[in-house]
Each structure stands twice: as C-alpha cells, then as structure tokens.
C-alpha positions as CSV (number, residue, x, y, z in Angstrom):
1,M,0.0,-0.1,0.0
2,D,1.3,3.3,-0.9
3,N,-0.2,5.3,2.0
4,E,-1.1,3.4,5.1
5,Y,-3.3,5.3,7.5
6,R,-3.1,3.4,10.9
7,V,-2.6,4.2,14.4
8,S,0.8,3.1,15.5
9,E,1.0,0.3,18.2
10,N,2.7,2.7,20.6
11,L,-0.1,5.0,20.5
12,R,-2.6,2.3,21.0
13,E,-1.0,1.0,23.9
14,H,-0.8,4.5,25.4
15,L,-4.5,5.1,24.8
16,R,-5.4,1.7,26.3
17,A,-3.4,2.4,29.3
18,L,-5.5,5.7,29.7
19,G,-8.6,3.8,29.6
20,F,-9.8,4.4,26.2
21,A,-11.4,1.9,24.0
22,L,-10.2,1.5,20.4
23,P,-13.3,0.7,18.4
24,L,-11.4,0.8,15.0
25,E,-9.5,-2.3,15.7
26,A,-12.5,-4.4,15.1
27,M,-13.1,-2.4,11.8
28,E,-9.4,-2.6,10.6
29,P,-9.5,-5.7,8.5
30,L,-12.6,-4.3,6.8
31,I,-10.9,-1.1,6.3
32,R,-8.0,-2.9,4.6
33,S,-10.4,-4.7,2.4
34,W,-12.0,-1.5,1.3
35,H,-8.6,0.1,0.5
36,E,-7.6,-2.9,-1.5
37,W,-10.9,-2.4,-3.6
38,M,-10.1,1.3,-4.0
39,Q,-6.7,0.5,-5.1
40,A,-7.5,-2.3,-7.4
41,S,-5.0,-4.5,-5.5
42,G,-5.6,-7.8,-3.8
43,S,-6.2,-11.5,-4.5
44,F,-9.3,-10.6,-6.8
45,Y,-7.1,-8.3,-9.0
46,D,-3.7,-10.1,-8.6
47,Y,-3.9,-14.0,-9.1
48,R,-2.2,-16.9,-10.9
49,D,-3.9,-19.0,-13.6
50,T,-2.9,-21.8,-16.0
51,D,-3.4,-21.8,-19.6
52,G,-4.5,-25.0,-21.9
53,V,-1.0,-26.3,-21.7
54,G,-0.6,-26.2,-18.1
55,R,1.8,-23.3,-17.9
56,L,1.4,-20.9,-14.9
57,Y,1.2,-17.2,-15.4
58,E,0.4,-13.9,-13.4
59,V,-2.7,-12.1,-13.9
60,H,-3.6,-8.5,-13.1
61,R,-7.3,-7.9,-13.5
62,R,-8.0,-4.4,-14.9
63,S,-10.4,-2.2,-13.2
64,I,-12.4,1.0,-13.6
65,H,-12.0,1.3,-9.9
66,P,-15.8,0.9,-9.0
67,A,-15.0,1.2,-5.4
68,M,-13.3,4.4,-5.8
69,R,-16.2,5.8,-7.8
70,V,-18.6,4.8,-5.1
71,C,-16.7,6.4,-2.4
72,R,-16.1,9.7,-4.3
73,E,-20.0,9.8,-5.3
74,W,-20.9,9.3,-1.6
75,G,-18.3,12.0,-0.5
76,R,-20.0,14.5,-2.6
77,R,-23.4,13.6,-1.2
78,C,-22.4,14.0,2.5
C-alpha cells in the first residue's frame, strides 16, 4: 500500500493505558479490504492462472475502480 493510515501500536498501547476503547481495531480488517478495492489490488485483482497447456502465469485484472467511484460519489453527497 502506498499510504497506510493506521494508528501506531505505541499510541494504541498508550490510549489503552489511559482507559480508552479503540473501536477501529474491530473494523481494521474491513478497512484494509476496502482500501484494496479502492486501489484495485489484492487477490481478486492479482492472481495466478494456468493456460490450456498447463503453464502458470500471473494475471492482473484490469478495473475501472468501481469502489473508488462509489466512495467519491458518496463523499459528494455527505
């Protein structure tokens, strides 16, 4: 990922020590999935396949970045 927006573990520990709950920890896997969709990366876009002869090759699925379009559209409405 080019830009990762995460709270560092040191800061998380400090906030926990102060008694704060960190609700984003449960959402972090979903946020990472959404980020992959936005960047058109991940197992859906990059995978390996075999041809009719049995040769293995790398595939990058092209995308029109539908998740990015949805996020931008929602951002304009809010």
